[in-house]
C-alpha positions, 0 to 999 in steps of 0.5 A: 175071512183073514189071510195071509201066507196061506195061514187063515182065520175067520172072524165071527161077529154074532150077537154083537160079540167078535170071535176068531175061528179056524172054521166057520159054518158061514162066511161072509167075504169081504172083498176090498182093493189093496188101497181100501185094505191099507186105509183100514190097517192104517186107520186112515178110514172107518170101514163105512167110509170105504162103500164096501158092498159085503152084505153086511148088516148095520150091526156088523157095520158098526163093530167094524167101524169100531175097530176100524175108526180112523182115529188111531196111529199105527206105528210099525217098527223096523222089526215088523218090516 
């Protein structure tokens, strides 16, 4: 689940396909510290490097590593702050 200011969306990974939904029948929650979260969104670390125990399958971890590969620079322009 991704949430911000009372709005939320759910990420579903099924058969190698990522879907964003408003509701899910099954949900795996990934809890992390603020430092881990910022490390992901600024692509400083791969998901697997954070050693978060969320009961994810190897395929789910691989997909998250592809999304958060630790190699891309992210630029937040002044209009995003």
